[in-house]
C-alpha positions, 0 to 999 in steps of 0.5 A: 467524514468531511466532504474534503476527506471524501473527495480526497479518498475518491480522487486517490482511489483513481490516481494510480491507474493513470500509469499502472506500469510505472506505478508497479515499477515504483512500488517496493513490494512486500516482505516475504515475512508477511506471507509466512505469517499469513500461512502460519498464523492466518491459515492461508493454504490451497483452497482458501477463499480470499478477499483482497481490498485495493489490489492495485497492480497485483503485487500482493495478489500474485503471491496470494495466488502462488500460496493457494488462494482460490477463489480470490476476489479483488475489489479494485475501483480504479478502472485503469488498475482493474484493466492492468490486473486483467491483462496480468492475471486473466481469469485467475481472479475475480475482479469487482470494480467497486470500493469496499464500502459499496461492494456486495460481498458473501459472508464466507471468506477465510481471509481478507487482506489489504496491502498498503491500501486500507488508508483509502477506506472509510475505517469504521465502515470498512472494518464492519464490512470485513467482519461481516464478510469473514466466516467465523474463525476467519482472519483479517490481515492489513499491512503497509510497506513504506520507505524509510526507517528511523532506526537504520541509516539511509545515505541516499535520504541524507544526500537528497534532504537538502534538495527537499528543504528547497521545495515550496510549501504553499500552492502559491509557491508551486507552479501547477498548484501542488501543495507542500511537496516535501514529505512529512516523516513519521517514524514507523513505531508511531505509525504502528501504535496509531494503526494498532489502536485503530485496528483494535476497535474491530470485533476480534479475538485479538489484534496482533502487530508485527513490524518487519524491516528489509531493504534491497538495491534498486535502480533509481529509475524504478524508485522514481518511476511512479512519482507524479511530477505535474509542477515545475518544482517537482520535475526539477526536484526529480532531475536533481535526485536522479543526478545525485543517484547517478553521481554518488550512488552509481544509479542504484540505491538501497532504501530501508523498507518497513512493513507493519502488519496487523492481523485479527481473527473473527471469533469462531 
């Protein structure tokens, strides 16, 4: 890992704690299908000892608790997010303010999970730490939820694409020093294949991949609530997106959501 990659990971782990409530409102949540697989394939049940990596504002944490995770140990290195979790969930979980790479862990977890967070972890070291933390026969479940789906129409995306093309690409063009504000699109199938190949390096009986699709209407203020807009071009863009949403979509949009889930079982 290069020094630049390490710096990016360290900064990223502490970025979202600046506005936990806004970040919580902006996140799309996770498909119920994920939790069905955790129950049916991975054996999540009342009394399961669960490790969660990077719980953030606790969107997945709350559902894991509802399904019986007890105890639930959450590794959250961002102090702002950890404080938000304590306020929301109190004593129901054990929060450890550490990254996965630096954490001291037991070796008897039934299930280890990461909901849209494992990309902040050093992959090789992280997988090795999780393998050591699981009991024989324990399960690992990593999933990512992202807006956008090349297989389904997205009228809102089509409406705002012309605005995105007008954004600057270089830091010198963006007041405030933000580099390339335009999103880089990657189809879910391409991402799934890449992540599945990487996950396959873990010692496991097998690695299974599942891609789920859903979408639900959301007020545009929620959709944009956690968006960082430190430069003038980014702030102007958000104002234009809000205008398009209000004028063309009545203030509420349905964004296609793709969830890619990867599960692996430690040999018994």
